[in-house]
C-alpha positions in Angstrom: 1.5 24.2 25.8 1.9 23.4 22.1 5.5 23.0 21.0 6.7 24.5 17.7 9.1 22.5 15.6 12.5 24.0 15.2 13.5 25.5 11.9 14.7 22.8 9.4 18.4 22.2 9.4 20.4 20.6 6.6 20.8 17.1 8.0 20.0 13.7 6.6 17.2 11.8 8.1 16.1 8.2 7.7 12.5 7.3 7.5 12.7 4.7 10.3 12.3 5.6 13.9 10.3 5.7 17.1 9.3 8.4 19.6 7.2 8.4 22.8 6.0 11.1 25.1 3.8 11.3 28.2 2.0 14.4 29.4 0.0 14.7 32.6 -2.8 17.1 33.5 -4.5 17.6 36.8 -6.3 14.2 36.7 -5.5 12.7 33.2 -2.3 11.3 31.6 -1.9 11.2 27.8 0.7 9.0 26.1 1.6 9.5 22.4 3.7 7.0 20.4 5.0 7.7 16.9 6.6 5.0 14.7 7.7 5.4 11.1 9.0 3.2 8.3 9.9 3.7 4.7 7.4 5.0 2.2 7.5 7.0 -1.0 5.2 9.7 0.4 4.0 10.8 3.8 1.3 8.2 4.8 -0.2 8.7 8.2 -2.2 6.3 10.4 -3.6 8.0 13.5 -5.4 6.2 16.4 -7.1 8.5 18.9 -9.4 7.9 21.8 -13.0 8.6 21.0 -13.0 11.7 23.2 -10.2 13.1 21.1 -11.6 12.2 17.7 -12.6 15.7 16.9 -8.9 16.7 16.9 -7.8 14.3 14.2 -7.4 17.0 11.5 -5.4 19.2 13.8 -3.2 16.3 14.8 -2.5 15.4 11.2 -1.5 19.0 10.4 0.9 18.8 13.4 2.5 15.6 12.1 3.0 17.2 8.6 5.0 20.0 10.2 7.6 17.5 11.5 7.8 14.9 8.7 7.9 14.9 4.9 8.1 11.2 4.0 7.5 7.8 5.5 4.7 5.6 6.8 3.9 7.0 10.2 1.8 5.2 12.8 0.7 7.4 15.7 -1.2 6.0 18.7 -2.6 8.0 21.6 -3.8 6.7 24.9 -5.7 8.6 27.5 -6.1 7.5 31.1 -6.2 8.7 34.7 -3.0 10.2 36.1 -1.1 7.9 38.5 -2.5 8.3 42.0 -5.6 10.3 40.8 -9.0 8.8 41.9 -11.0 7.2 39.2 -14.3 7.6 41.2 -15.8 10.2 43.5 -18.3 10.1 46.4 -21.6 11.9 45.9 -24.1 12.5 48.7 -27.7 13.2 48.1 -28.5 15.7 50.9 -32.1 16.1 49.9 -32.7 12.4 50.1 -30.9 12.2 53.4 -33.1 15.0 54.8 -36.1 13.0 53.7 -34.9 9.9 55.6 -34.3 12.0 58.8 -37.7 13.7 58.6 -39.6 10.5 58.0 -37.8 8.7 60.7 -38.5 11.4 63.3 -42.1 11.6 62.1 -42.5 7.8 62.5 -40.9 7.9 66.0 -43.4 10.5 67.2 -46.3 8.7 65.7 -45.4 5.4 67.3 -44.2 6.9 70.6 -40.7 5.5 70.1 -38.1 7.7 71.9 -34.7 8.5 70.4 -33.3 10.3 67.4 -31.7 9.1 64.1 -27.9 9.1 63.8 -25.6 10.1 61.0 -24.3 6.5 60.6 -27.9 5.3 60.1 -28.6 8.0 57.5 -25.5 7.2 55.5 -26.5 3.5 55.4 -29.8 4.3 53.7 -30.1 3.5 49.9 -29.2 6.3 47.5 -27.8 8.7 50.1 -24.1 7.9 49.2 -23.1 7.0 45.7 -19.9 6.3 43.9 -19.6 8.1 40.5 -17.0 8.2 37.8 -14.5 11.1 38.3 -15.3 14.2 36.2 -13.6 14.2 32.8 -12.4 17.5 31.4 -14.3 18.9 28.4 -12.9 17.7 25.1 -11.7 21.3 24.1 -9.6 21.4 27.3 -7.7 18.3 26.2 -6.2 19.7 23.0 -3.3 21.3 24.7 -2.4 18.0 26.3 -2.7 16.2 23.0 -0.7 18.8 21.1 2.1 18.7 23.6 2.3 15.0 23.7 2.3 14.7 19.9 4.9 17.4 19.5 7.3 15.7 22.0 6.8 12.3 20.5 7.4 13.6 17.0 10.5 15.5 18.2 11.8 12.2 19.7 11.0 10.4 16.4 12.8 13.1 14.4 15.9 12.9 16.6 16.0 9.1 16.1 15.6 9.5 12.3 18.3 12.1 12.3 20.8 9.8 14.1 20.1 7.1 11.7 20.3 9.5 8.8 23.8 10.6 9.8 24.9 6.9 9.8 23.4 6.5 6.3 25.1 9.6 5.1 28.5 8.3 6.2 27.9 5.0 4.4 26.7 6.7 1.3 29.8 9.0 1.3 32.0 5.9 1.4 30.1 4.2 -1.4 30.3 7.4 -3.4 34.1 7.5 -3.0 34.3 3.9 -4.1 32.2 4.6 -7.2 34.4 7.6 -8.1 37.4 5.4 -7.8 36.0 2.9 -10.3 35.0 5.6 -12.7 38.5 6.9 -12.5 39.9 3.5 -13.3 37.6 3.3 -16.4 38.6 6.8 -17.6 42.3 6.0 -17.2 42.0 2.7 -19.0 40.2 3.9 -22.1 43.3 5.2 -24.0 45.2 2.0 -23.3 42.3 -0.1 -24.4 42.1 1.8 -27.7 45.9 1.3 -28.2 45.7 -2.3 -27.3 42.9 -2.9 -29.8 44.7 -1.1 -32.5 47.8 -3.3 -32.0 45.7 -6.4 -31.9 44.0 -5.5 -35.1 47.3 -5.0 -36.8 48.5 -8.4 -35.7 45.4 -10.0 -37.1 45.9 -8.3 -40.4 49.5 -9.4 -40.6 48.6 -12.9 -39.8 46.1 -12.9 -42.6 48.2 -11.1 -45.2 51.6 -12.7 -44.3 54.4 -10.7 -45.9 52.0 -8.4 -47.8 52.1 -4.8 -46.8 49.6 -3.6 -44.2 47.3 -0.8 -45.3 47.7 1.7 -42.4 44.7 3.6 -43.7 42.5 0.6 -43.4 43.8 -0.2 -40.0 43.0 3.3 -38.8 39.5 3.1 -40.4 38.8 -0.1 -38.6 40.1 1.3 -35.3 37.9 4.4 -35.9 34.8 2.3 -36.4 35.6 0.3 -33.3 36.3 3.4 -31.3 32.9 4.9 -32.3 31.1 1.8 -31.1 33.0 1.5 -27.9 33.7 5.2 -27.1 32.5 5.9 -23.5 33.8 9.4 -23.1 30.3 10.9 -23.2 29.1 8.4 -20.6 32.1 9.3 -18.5 31.4 13.0 -18.8 27.8 12.5 -17.7 28.9 10.2 -14.9 31.2 12.8 -13.6 28.4 15.4 -13.6 26.0 13.0 -11.8 28.6 12.1 -9.2 29.2 15.8 -8.6 25.5 16.5 -8.2 25.1 13.5 -5.9 27.8 14.8 -3.6 26.3 18.2 -3.5 22.8 16.9 -2.6 24.2 14.6 0.0 26.2 17.5 1.6 23.1 19.8 1.5 21.1 17.2 3.4 17.4 17.7 4.3 14.7 15.6 2.6 16.8 14.6 -0.4 15.9 10.9 -0.7 13.9 11.4 -3.9 16.6 13.5 -5.6 19.3 11.0 -4.7 17.2 8.1 -6.0 16.8 9.9 -9.3 20.5 10.4 -9.6 21.2 6.8 -8.8 19.0 5.8 -11.8 21.1 8.1 -14.0 24.3 6.7 -12.6 23.2 3.2 -13.2 22.1 4.0 -16.8 25.6 5.4 -17.7 27.5 2.5 -16.0 25.3 -0.1 -17.8 26.1 1.6 -21.1 29.8 1.6 -20.4 29.6 -2.1 -19.4 27.8 -3.0 -22.7 30.4 -1.1 -24.8 33.4 -2.4 -22.9 35.9 -4.4 -25.0 38.5 -4.5 -22.2 38.8 -6.7 -19.2 39.8 -4.0 -16.8 37.0 -1.7 -17.9 34.5 -4.5 -17.6 35.7 -5.3 -14.1 35.6 -1.7 -13.0 32.1 -1.3 -14.5 30.9 -4.4 -12.6 32.4 -3.0 -9.3 30.7 0.4 -10.1 27.3 -1.3 -10.5 27.8 -3.1 -7.2 28.5 0.2 -5.5 25.5 1.8 -7.1 23.2 -1.0 -6.0 24.4 -0.6 -2.4 23.8 3.1 -2.7 20.2 2.5 -4.0 19.5 0.3 -1.0 20.6 3.0 1.5 18.9 5.9 -0.3 15.6 4.1 0.0 15.8 4.7 3.7 16.3 8.4 3.5 13.6 11.0 3.9 
């Protein structure tokens, strides 16, 4: 019986896991093992016994129904079922009849009384042979292979889902931390501008002494500085990227690539803020934000 994968559900899945399944037929046992690690795309390595080699294409299609990303190694072993005989006894009745006929004929010709026994016949060369047990036709093995693969892949997906839930929780905590740092930056920007304006006035007073300070010039200098250090656009884009990151994370599914792209955008905006910063608190918050983003990047690389 071929198992059909359940309909996709919006959950996070890692790309690392292991699944194993064993399916037994009348005389044969088939074991399938599936192991996966991180990879940008779905990369499959499939090892099948020679008798099952004709089903490689079908097996690959089955794997694609369960997985979207990751390096997947699938190995299948075929052997006799526990307790099943590996050899069978074959009796050549025609040859046995020949032995009996020739023995009786020889007895009559030589005048030797008596008759042949079954034990004597069975001892003659070629009458009894041990042969390998019959192996089912290859086409009869596909149901076993399909069921074993499906069950191993289901176990693999379950493991990846469990790890994905843990990754999702960690990413959620990192996202909250990043939002907190961005909030600190946004709240500090007006105070940084006011502090710079006051510092500029003090410098001008120190240079001019008692001379009057041209407020217009001060405002012009502040405006020039503000234009060079204004991070409001970056903060606006950061807020949009953070919102989108949260939505994609909540939606789940195969979202690793989308989250990786958003992390690149988040990192770009934070780097720009850090380069523009002329305030210790903003610089410290930007540095902490970069640390959170780097941790998020490491975790996202594990998501399908």
